[in-house]
MARGUKE-338498 format. One record per residue: x, y, z of N, C-alpha, C, O in turn; residue number from 0. Coordinates in pm, 1 decimal, decimal comma, padded with zeros to 6 digits. Each point is the difference from the previous one (the first is absolute). Layout:
N
+----------+----------+----------+----------+----------+----------+----------+----------+----------+----------+----------+----------+-----+
|     n_xx |     n_yy |     n_zz |    ca_xx |    ca_yy |    ca_zz |     c_xx |     c_yy |     c_zz |     o_xx |     o_yy |     o_zz | seq |
+----------+----------+----------+----------+----------+----------+----------+----------+----------+----------+----------+----------+-----+
|        X |        Y |        Z |        X |        Y |        Z |        X |        Y |        Z |        X |        Y |        Z | NUM |
...
+----------+----------+----------+----------+----------+----------+----------+----------+----------+----------+----------+----------+-----+
//
This chain:
118
+----------+----------+----------+----------+----------+----------+----------+----------+----------+----------+----------+----------+-----+
|     n_xx |     n_yy |     n_zz |    ca_xx |    ca_yy |    ca_zz |     c_xx |     c_yy |     c_zz |     o_xx |     o_yy |     o_zz | seq |
+----------+----------+----------+----------+----------+----------+----------+----------+----------+----------+----------+----------+-----+
| -01106,2 | -02380,5 |  02075,3 | -00033,3 |  00140,9 | -00007,8 |  00101,9 |  00077,2 | -00085,3 | -00034,7 |  00098,6 | -00064,9 |   0 |
|  00162,0 | -00145,1 |  00065,8 |  00102,3 |  00066,5 | -00081,3 | -00035,1 | -00004,2 | -00148,1 |  00026,1 |  00095,7 | -00073,0 |   1 |
| -00084,7 | -00205,0 |  00028,8 | -00038,0 | -00011,8 | -00140,9 | -00105,9 |  00103,3 | -00038,1 |  00005,1 |  00058,9 | -00108,1 |   2 |
| -00099,1 | -00038,1 |  00196,3 | -00106,9 |  00096,2 | -00026,9 |  00056,7 |  00141,4 | -00004,6 | -00035,2 |  00079,0 | -00087,6 |   3 |
|  00123,3 | -00047,6 |  00182,9 |  00062,2 |  00132,4 |  00001,2 |  00081,4 |  00022,7 | -00127,1 | -00007,6 |  00106,8 | -00060,6 |   4 |
|  00085,1 | -00206,6 |  00020,5 |  00080,2 |  00012,0 | -00122,1 | -00089,7 |  00017,8 | -00122,2 |  00029,8 |  00080,7 | -00087,9 |   5 |
| -00138,4 | -00155,2 |  00082,4 | -00093,8 |  00010,6 | -00111,4 | -00061,7 |  00139,0 | -00006,0 | -00011,2 |  00058,1 | -00108,0 |   6 |
| -00028,6 | -00004,6 |  00222,0 | -00064,0 |  00131,9 |  00003,3 |  00099,0 |  00108,5 | -00041,5 | -00032,4 |  00084,7 | -00083,2 |   7 |
|  00152,3 | -00086,6 |  00140,2 |  00098,4 |  00104,2 | -00032,7 |  00041,4 | -00009,0 | -00147,0 |  00002,7 |  00101,4 | -00069,7 |   8 |
|  00029,3 | -00221,3 |  00022,6 |  00035,3 | -00017,9 | -00140,5 | -00114,8 |  00037,0 | -00091,8 |  00021,4 |  00058,3 | -00106,3 |   9 |
| -00142,8 | -00091,6 |  00146,6 | -00118,0 |  00033,3 | -00079,5 | -00023,0 |  00149,3 | -00009,8 | -00035,8 |  00050,7 | -00106,2 |  10 |
|  00056,2 |  00019,9 |  00216,0 | -00016,5 |  00145,5 | -00002,1 |  00102,5 |  00063,6 | -00094,0 | -00033,1 |  00091,3 | -00075,7 |  11 |
|  00156,7 | -00139,3 |  00080,6 |  00102,5 |  00052,9 | -00090,9 | -00037,7 | -00026,2 | -00146,1 |  00019,4 |  00086,1 | -00085,8 |  12 |
| -00072,3 | -00203,4 |  00058,2 | -00041,9 | -00032,4 | -00136,7 | -00119,7 |  00083,3 | -00043,9 | -00008,6 |  00039,9 | -00116,2 |  13 |
| -00083,3 | -00013,8 |  00207,6 | -00116,1 |  00083,5 | -00032,2 |  00044,7 |  00141,7 | -00034,1 | -00050,6 |  00060,6 | -00094,5 |  14 |
|  00145,4 | -00008,2 |  00171,4 |  00052,4 |  00134,0 | -00029,4 |  00061,8 |  00002,9 | -00139,2 | -00023,8 |  00093,3 | -00076,8 |  15 |
|  00102,6 | -00194,5 |  00044,5 |  00061,8 | -00006,4 | -00133,5 | -00106,2 | -00009,8 | -00108,6 |  00011,4 |  00065,6 | -00103,5 |  16 |
| -00113,6 | -00145,9 |  00125,3 | -00104,9 | -00015,5 | -00100,7 | -00077,2 |  00129,4 | -00020,7 | -00036,0 |  00034,2 | -00112,6 |  17 |
|  00010,7 |  00037,2 |  00220,8 | -00067,5 |  00130,2 | -00012,7 |  00086,7 |  00095,8 | -00080,7 | -00051,0 |  00073,1 | -00084,9 |  18 |
|  00181,3 | -00072,7 |  00110,4 |  00090,1 |  00086,8 | -00076,9 |  00000,1 | -00037,8 | -00148,0 |  00004,1 |  00087,7 | -00086,3 |  19 |
| -00008,5 | -00216,5 |  00056,8 | -00002,9 | -00044,8 | -00139,4 | -00130,3 |  00043,3 | -00067,2 |  00000,6 |  00049,3 | -00112,8 |  20 |
| -00112,1 | -00068,3 |  00183,5 | -00131,3 |  00027,8 | -00058,8 | -00034,2 |  00148,5 | -00008,3 | -00062,4 |  00043,2 | -00096,9 |  21 |
|  00101,7 |  00034,7 |  00195,6 | -00047,5 |  00138,3 |  00011,0 |  00101,0 |  00105,7 | -00044,7 | -00034,5 |  00117,8 | -00009,4 |  22 |
|  00157,9 | -00157,9 | -00018,2 |  00099,7 |  00097,8 | -00044,4 |  00056,7 | -00043,4 | -00134,6 | -00026,5 | -00110,1 | -00048,2 |  23 |
|  00102,9 |  00197,1 | -00009,3 |  00065,0 | -00033,1 | -00126,7 |  00144,7 | -00042,4 |  00022,7 |  00080,8 |  00000,4 | -00092,9 |  24 |
| -00048,5 | -00036,8 |  00217,0 |  00136,0 | -00045,0 |  00030,2 |  00025,0 | -00135,3 | -00065,0 | -00087,1 | -00087,0 |  00000,1 |  25 |
|  00204,6 |  00070,1 | -00054,6 |  00035,7 | -00129,4 | -00057,5 |  00032,7 | -00096,8 |  00113,9 |  00036,3 |  00043,5 |  00109,3 |  26 |
| -00048,7 | -00173,8 | -00133,8 |  00034,9 | -00097,2 |  00103,8 |  00143,4 |  00017,0 |  00050,8 |  00026,7 | -00022,5 |  00118,0 |  27 |
|  00064,9 |  00061,8 | -00205,8 |  00138,9 |  00020,4 |  00042,8 |  00010,0 |  00115,2 |  00099,9 |  00075,7 | -00008,2 |  00096,7 |  28 |
| -00150,9 |  00114,2 | -00119,4 |  00004,2 |  00113,0 |  00093,2 | -00064,1 | -00035,5 |  00133,5 |  00044,7 |  00046,2 |  00105,0 |  29 |
| -00147,7 | -00127,0 | -00108,9 | -00062,6 | -00045,1 |  00124,4 |  00097,5 | -00088,2 |  00076,9 |  00011,8 |  00012,0 |  00121,9 |  30 |
|  00057,5 | -00099,8 | -00192,0 |  00100,1 | -00087,1 |  00063,0 |  00106,6 |  00084,2 |  00069,1 |  00031,0 | -00022,9 |  00116,9 |  31 |
|  00024,4 |  00118,8 | -00187,4 |  00104,9 |  00084,6 |  00057,7 | -00055,7 |  00081,6 |  00115,8 |  00069,0 |  00020,1 |  00100,0 |  32 |
| -00192,2 |  00026,7 | -00111,8 | -00062,0 |  00076,9 |  00108,2 | -00015,7 | -00085,0 |  00125,9 |  00024,8 |  00048,1 |  00110,6 |  33 |
| -00065,4 | -00172,6 | -00126,3 | -00017,1 | -00087,8 |  00115,0 |  00133,1 | -00028,2 |  00068,3 |  00007,7 |  00002,8 |  00122,8 |  34 |
|  00096,3 | -00029,8 | -00199,2 |  00132,1 | -00025,1 |  00059,3 |  00047,9 |  00126,1 |  00071,5 |  00050,8 | -00007,6 |  00111,9 |  35 |
| -00066,6 |  00122,9 | -00175,8 |  00043,0 |  00125,8 |  00060,0 | -00077,9 |  00030,0 |  00127,5 |  00057,5 |  00045,0 |  00099,2 |  36 |
| -00188,0 | -00069,7 | -00101,7 | -00079,7 |  00022,4 |  00121,1 |  00041,7 | -00093,5 |  00112,1 | -00002,2 |  00038,2 |  00117,0 |  37 |
|  00040,4 | -00161,1 | -00151,9 |  00051,0 | -00092,0 |  00101,3 |  00124,5 |  00053,9 |  00067,7 |  00015,4 | -00011,5 |  00121,6 |  38 |
|  00073,9 |  00070,5 | -00200,9 |  00122,4 |  00060,0 |  00054,8 | -00034,8 |  00119,7 |  00088,1 |  00049,7 |  00011,8 |  00112,0 |  39 |
| -00134,6 |  00076,4 | -00162,7 | -00035,0 |  00121,3 |  00074,3 | -00072,2 | -00034,3 |  00129,7 |  00033,4 |  00054,0 |  00105,5 |  40 |
| -00131,9 | -00143,1 | -00112,2 | -00074,9 | -00036,8 |  00120,5 |  00088,1 | -00071,0 |  00102,3 | -00021,5 |  00013,5 |  00120,5 |  41 |
|  00120,9 | -00089,4 | -00167,9 |  00094,2 | -00063,7 |  00091,9 |  00088,9 |  00104,3 |  00066,2 |  00023,7 | -00006,2 |  00120,6 |  42 |
|  00025,3 |  00101,4 | -00198,2 |  00084,9 |  00105,5 |  00055,7 | -00075,4 |  00083,4 |  00104,2 |  00059,3 |  00047,1 |  00097,0 |  43 |
| -00189,6 | -00029,3 | -00117,5 | -00082,5 |  00075,9 |  00094,5 | -00051,2 | -00086,9 |  00115,0 | -00075,3 |  00047,2 |  00085,2 |  44 |
|  00116,0 | -00173,0 | -00083,0 | -00038,9 | -00097,3 |  00103,8 | -00150,7 | -00027,1 |  00001,4 | -00056,9 | -00031,1 |  00104,6 |  45 |
| -00006,9 |  00042,9 | -00220,8 | -00142,6 | -00026,8 | -00012,5 | -00023,5 | -00143,2 | -00047,4 | -00097,8 | -00063,1 |  00040,0 |  46 |
|  00186,1 |  00011,6 | -00124,3 | -00023,1 | -00132,2 | -00059,7 |  00034,1 | -00115,2 |  00095,2 | -00051,9 | -00110,4 | -00015,7 |  47 |
|  00138,3 |  00135,3 |  00113,7 |  00038,5 | -00105,2 |  00095,1 | -00119,9 | -00058,1 |  00075,2 | -00009,9 | -00122,2 |  00011,1 |  48 |
| -00082,6 |  00205,3 |  00041,4 | -00118,1 | -00057,9 |  00065,1 | -00086,6 | -00081,0 | -00096,3 | -00061,1 | -00098,9 |  00040,3 |  49 |
|  00055,3 |  00140,0 | -00167,0 | -00075,8 | -00075,7 | -00100,1 |  00064,6 | -00137,6 | -00019,1 | -00070,2 | -00100,7 | -00009,4 |  50 |
|  00203,5 |  00096,4 |  00003,7 |  00072,0 | -00126,7 | -00014,6 | -00020,4 | -00086,7 |  00123,8 | -00020,7 | -00120,8 | -00011,8 |  51 |
|  00026,2 |  00180,5 |  00128,9 | -00020,4 | -00077,5 |  00123,2 | -00140,3 | -00059,4 |  00006,2 | -00019,1 | -00109,5 |  00052,9 |  52 |
| -00078,5 |  00181,3 | -00106,7 | -00137,6 | -00049,6 | -00000,4 | -00023,1 | -00101,1 | -00111,9 | -00049,1 | -00110,1 |  00024,8 |  53 |
|  00084,1 |  00146,9 | -00147,0 | -00034,5 | -00080,4 | -00117,2 |  00104,8 | -00099,1 | -00044,6 | -00027,4 | -00082,7 | -00087,0 |  54 |
|  00146,3 |  00088,2 |  00143,6 |  00111,4 | -00089,1 | -00033,0 |  00017,3 | -00017,6 | -00150,9 |  00029,3 |  00098,2 | -00068,2 |  55 |
| -00045,7 | -00216,7 |  00013,9 |  00023,6 | -00024,0 | -00143,1 | -00096,3 |  00079,8 | -00088,2 |  00032,7 |  00028,6 | -00115,2 |  56 |
| -00147,2 |  00006,9 |  00165,0 | -00092,9 |  00081,5 | -00076,9 |  00053,8 |  00139,7 | -00025,6 | -00044,2 |  00068,2 | -00092,5 |  57 |
|  00140,8 | -00025,1 |  00175,5 |  00060,4 |  00131,8 | -00016,9 |  00139,2 | -00007,7 | -00060,6 |  00045,3 |  00096,8 | -00061,1 |  58 |
|  00023,7 | -00209,2 |  00076,4 |  00138,3 | -00007,8 | -00048,6 |  00012,1 | -00058,7 | -00139,5 |  00100,3 |  00024,9 | -00067,0 |  59 |
| -00197,6 | -00101,6 |  00020,5 |  00009,1 | -00062,2 | -00131,9 | -00036,5 |  00096,1 | -00113,1 |  00069,4 | -00000,3 | -00101,7 |  60 |
| -00174,6 |  00083,0 |  00113,3 | -00032,4 |  00091,3 | -00110,7 |  00108,5 |  00107,0 | -00020,2 |  00097,2 |  00005,6 |  00075,2 |  61 |
| -00114,7 |  00076,9 | -00174,9 |  00100,1 |  00099,8 | -00037,5 |  00042,1 |  00095,7 |  00111,0 |  00119,3 |  00028,7 |  00010,2 |  62 |
| -00209,0 |  00022,3 |  00073,3 |  00049,5 |  00085,3 |  00109,3 |  00094,4 | -00076,6 |  00092,6 |  00086,8 |  00059,8 |  00063,7 |  63 |
| -00103,2 | -00190,4 | -00056,3 |  00090,8 | -00082,4 |  00080,0 |  00140,8 | -00000,6 | -00054,0 |  00095,6 | -00010,3 |  00076,8 |  64 |
| -00080,6 |  00021,3 | -00209,7 |  00133,0 |  00009,8 | -00058,8 |  00063,9 |  00133,2 |  00040,1 |  00118,6 |  00005,0 |  00032,8 |  65 |
| -00196,7 |  00101,7 | -00035,5 |  00049,7 |  00128,7 |  00046,8 |  00035,7 | -00004,2 |  00147,4 |  00098,5 |  00060,4 |  00042,5 |  66 |
| -00178,1 | -00131,3 |  00034,8 |  00027,4 | -00019,3 |  00143,5 |  00133,3 | -00071,6 |  00018,7 |  00081,2 |  00040,4 |  00083,2 |  67 |
| -00058,4 | -00146,3 | -00160,1 |  00126,6 | -00074,5 |  00011,2 |  00119,1 |  00087,4 | -00041,1 |  00105,6 | -00004,8 |  00063,1 |  68 |
| -00122,9 |  00084,3 | -00168,5 |  00106,4 |  00092,5 | -00041,7 |  00033,0 |  00097,7 |  00112,7 |  00116,5 |  00017,4 |  00035,8 |  69 |
| -00218,4 |  00045,4 |  00019,2 |  00021,6 |  00100,7 |  00104,2 |  00061,0 | -00061,8 |  00125,7 |  00091,1 |  00057,6 |  00059,5 |  70 |
| -00140,5 | -00173,5 | -00019,1 |  00054,5 | -00065,4 |  00119,8 |  00146,3 | -00036,5 | -00020,9 |  00081,5 |  00016,6 |  00090,6 |  71 |
| -00047,2 | -00066,8 | -00210,4 |  00138,4 | -00033,3 | -00030,0 |  00090,5 |  00122,0 |  00004,3 |  00110,9 | -00005,9 |  00053,2 |  72 |
| -00158,2 |  00115,7 | -00108,9 |  00078,5 |  00123,6 |  00000,1 |  00018,7 |  00051,1 |  00143,0 |  00110,5 |  00038,2 |  00038,3 |  73 |
| -00217,8 | -00037,4 |  00040,0 |  00011,0 |  00049,7 |  00137,6 |  00097,1 | -00085,2 |  00082,0 |  00078,7 |  00053,0 |  00078,4 |  74 |
| -00084,6 | -00183,2 | -00096,8 |  00089,1 | -00090,1 |  00073,4 |  00145,7 |  00024,0 | -00039,0 |  00087,3 |  00007,1 |  00086,5 |  75 |
| -00061,3 |  00005,4 | -00216,1 |  00136,8 |  00021,7 | -00046,8 |  00053,3 |  00138,3 |  00035,7 |  00119,1 |  00015,0 |  00027,5 |  76 |
| -00204,7 |  00085,2 | -00027,4 |  00043,6 |  00133,8 |  00039,9 |  00040,4 | -00000,1 |  00146,8 |  00100,3 |  00061,3 |  00036,8 |  77 |
| -00177,5 | -00129,5 |  00047,2 |  00036,2 | -00011,3 |  00141,4 |  00132,5 | -00073,2 |  00017,6 |  00078,6 |  00033,0 |  00088,8 |  78 |
| -00054,4 | -00132,0 | -00173,5 |  00119,5 | -00083,8 |  00011,2 |  00122,3 |  00063,2 | -00066,9 |  00108,4 | -00000,4 |  00058,4 |  79 |
| -00123,7 |  00054,9 | -00180,3 |  00113,5 |  00044,4 | -00080,3 |  00003,5 |  00149,4 | -00028,3 |  00093,4 |  00046,8 | -00065,2 |  80 |
| -00189,1 |  00027,8 |  00110,5 | -00002,5 |  00142,3 | -00028,9 | -00062,7 |  00028,5 | -00135,5 | -00084,3 | -00076,1 | -00047,6 |  81 |
|  00125,5 |  00185,0 | -00013,7 | -00059,4 |  00045,8 | -00124,9 |  00011,1 | -00102,5 | -00112,6 | -00089,4 | -00008,5 | -00084,2 |  82 |
|  00195,9 | -00068,3 |  00081,4 |  00016,9 | -00100,0 | -00105,4 | -00113,9 | -00103,3 |  00003,2 | -00033,5 | -00058,6 | -00102,9 |  83 |
| -00024,4 |  00037,1 |  00218,4 | -00111,9 | -00092,3 |  00013,0 | -00122,3 |  00042,6 | -00078,1 | -00084,2 | -00083,3 | -00033,8 |  84 |
|  00073,0 |  00213,1 |  00004,3 | -00112,6 |  00048,5 | -00080,5 |  00007,1 | -00055,3 | -00141,7 | -00102,4 | -00012,4 | -00067,2 |  85 |
|  00223,5 | -00020,9 |  00021,5 |  00018,0 | -00051,9 | -00135,2 | -00004,4 | -00152,5 | -00004,8 | -00037,9 | -00057,4 | -00102,1 |  86 |
|  00076,0 | -00008,1 |  00210,6 |  00008,7 | -00146,7 | -00000,9 | -00115,7 | -00068,5 |  00071,5 | -00028,7 | -00116,3 | -00028,4 |  87 |
| -00037,3 |  00184,2 |  00119,0 | -00101,4 | -00063,4 |  00083,5 | -00122,3 | -00049,6 | -00074,1 | -00053,7 | -00105,6 |  00033,3 |  88 |
|  00008,4 |  00180,0 | -00133,7 | -00119,3 | -00040,9 | -00074,2 |  00020,8 | -00130,8 | -00072,6 | -00088,3 | -00085,9 | -00001,1 |  89 |
|  00204,0 |  00070,3 | -00059,3 |  00029,4 | -00123,9 | -00072,3 |  00016,4 | -00115,7 |  00097,0 | -00049,3 | -00109,9 | -00025,6 |  90 |
|  00118,2 |  00133,5 |  00137,0 |  00016,2 | -00107,2 |  00099,4 | -00135,2 | -00042,4 |  00056,8 | -00023,2 | -00118,6 |  00023,2 |  91 |
| -00065,6 |  00214,6 | -00001,0 | -00129,9 | -00029,9 |  00058,9 | -00094,4 | -00074,2 | -00093,2 | -00090,7 | -00069,4 |  00045,9 |  92 |
|  00111,2 |  00083,4 | -00176,1 | -00092,8 | -00059,6 | -00096,2 |  00064,9 | -00105,9 | -00089,5 | -00062,2 | -00047,8 | -00094,8 |  93 |
|  00185,6 |  00011,8 |  00124,6 |  00074,0 | -00091,9 | -00087,7 | -00071,7 | -00133,6 | -00018,6 | -00001,2 | -00054,2 | -00110,5 |  94 |
| -00057,8 |  00001,1 |  00215,6 | -00069,7 | -00128,1 | -00011,2 | -00118,4 |  00006,9 | -00094,4 | -00018,4 | -00089,3 | -00082,8 |  95 |
| -00062,4 |  00194,1 |  00093,8 | -00115,6 |  00015,6 | -00087,5 |  00038,9 |  00024,7 | -00144,0 | -00062,7 | -00053,0 | -00091,7 |  96 |
|  00166,5 |  00133,5 |  00071,1 |  00045,9 |  00027,2 | -00135,9 |  00054,4 | -00127,3 | -00063,7 | -00028,5 | -00029,1 | -00116,2 |  97 |
|  00106,8 | -00046,5 |  00192,8 |  00055,6 | -00126,0 | -00051,1 | -00110,9 | -00097,6 | -00036,1 |  00005,1 | -00063,5 | -00105,3 |  98 |
| -00104,5 |  00051,1 |  00191,3 | -00112,2 | -00090,5 | -00028,4 | -00073,3 |  00042,6 | -00126,7 | -00036,4 | -00084,8 | -00081,4 |  99 |
|  00014,2 |  00214,7 |  00063,5 | -00068,5 |  00048,0 | -00119,9 |  00078,5 | -00033,7 | -00126,4 | -00058,3 | -00040,3 | -00100,7 | 100 |
|  00188,7 |  00056,6 |  00105,7 |  00083,6 | -00030,9 | -00116,5 | -00002,2 | -00149,1 | -00029,6 | -00018,0 | -00040,3 | -00115,0 | 101 |
|  00036,0 | -00041,5 |  00217,2 |  00004,4 | -00146,0 | -00020,2 | -00134,3 | -00052,4 | -00049,4 | -00004,8 | -00075,9 | -00096,7 | 102 |
| -00103,8 |  00115,4 |  00161,7 | -00130,6 | -00050,2 | -00041,6 | -00040,0 |  00053,3 | -00137,0 | -00063,5 | -00071,3 | -00077,6 | 103 |
|  00099,6 |  00194,5 |  00047,1 | -00025,7 |  00054,2 | -00133,7 |  00075,0 | -00078,2 | -00106,6 | -00054,2 | -00029,2 | -00106,6 | 104 |
|  00178,6 | -00004,3 |  00136,1 |  00080,5 | -00078,3 | -00094,1 | -00059,1 | -00139,8 | -00018,5 | -00008,1 | -00049,7 | -00112,4 | 105 |
| -00033,1 | -00013,8 |  00222,2 | -00059,7 | -00134,1 | -00009,5 | -00129,8 |  00002,4 | -00081,1 | -00025,6 | -00091,1 | -00078,7 | 106 |
| -00055,4 |  00193,7 |  00097,4 | -00124,0 |  00010,0 | -00076,2 |  00029,8 |  00019,6 | -00148,8 | -00071,0 | -00052,8 | -00085,5 | 107 |
|  00176,4 |  00128,9 |  00055,4 |  00038,0 |  00019,7 | -00140,3 |  00049,0 | -00130,9 | -00062,0 | -00018,4 | -00022,4 | -00119,7 | 108 |
|  00080,3 | -00063,6 |  00200,1 |  00044,2 | -00129,9 | -00050,5 | -00117,1 | -00095,9 | -00019,4 | -00004,6 | -00074,7 | -00097,7 | 109 |
| -00089,7 |  00077,4 |  00191,1 | -00112,4 | -00093,3 | -00004,1 | -00104,3 |  00037,3 | -00104,3 | -00061,3 | -00087,5 | -00061,3 | 110 |
|  00041,4 |  00215,9 |  00041,3 | -00101,8 |  00046,0 | -00094,4 |  00067,8 |  00078,4 | -00111,0 |  00113,1 |  00046,2 |  00014,9 | 111 |
| -00183,2 | -00031,8 | -00125,4 |  00056,3 |  00070,2 | -00114,4 | -00043,0 |  00145,9 |  00002,7 | -00109,1 |  00033,0 | -00046,5 | 112 |
|  00195,1 |  00056,7 |  00101,4 | -00039,7 |  00139,7 |  00007,3 | -00007,0 |  00064,8 | -00138,0 |  00083,2 | -00026,3 | -00086,9 | 113 |
| -00182,4 |  00110,3 |  00068,8 | -00018,4 |  00069,3 | -00127,1 | -00019,4 |  00148,5 |  00027,4 | -00051,6 |  00038,2 |  00105,0 | 114 |
|  00092,3 |  00043,8 | -00198,0 | -00026,6 |  00143,7 |  00014,0 | -00141,4 |  00028,3 | -00046,5 | -00054,2 | -00069,9 | -00085,6 | 115 |
| -00004,8 |  00173,9 |  00143,5 | -00133,8 |  00040,3 | -00042,4 |  00008,5 |  00066,7 | -00135,1 |  00094,9 |  00073,0 | -00028,8 | 116 |
| -00194,4 | -00098,2 | -00054,0 | -00001,7 |  00061,0 | -00133,0 | -00115,8 |  00094,6 | -00013,4 | -00018,0 |  00061,0 | -00105,3 | 117 |
+----------+----------+----------+----------+----------+----------+----------+----------+----------+----------+----------+----------+-----+
//
């Protein structure tokens, strides 16, 4: 049942993004930033936590999930270290995902011949 919940939640997030791409003049970069920002805002308002509890990976893997991880890291560090945690918590909370993106991006660049668009 967890797989179905993850599929539904992740699918709904993707449908929202696709509607924004098709029906607005927003660039994909602005949609990406909007999704991450909404993940942070919804986490701060304690709205995204129930979505994560229900959809698990379907809610944490897409872009709002990155915002969720940033916000959770900041909240944890602020509780632990005070105001300085607002500056360090986001990086601590997302370090694993950022590292994986860098490593896998580098490996793909080694395996395939990247070209610039012309």
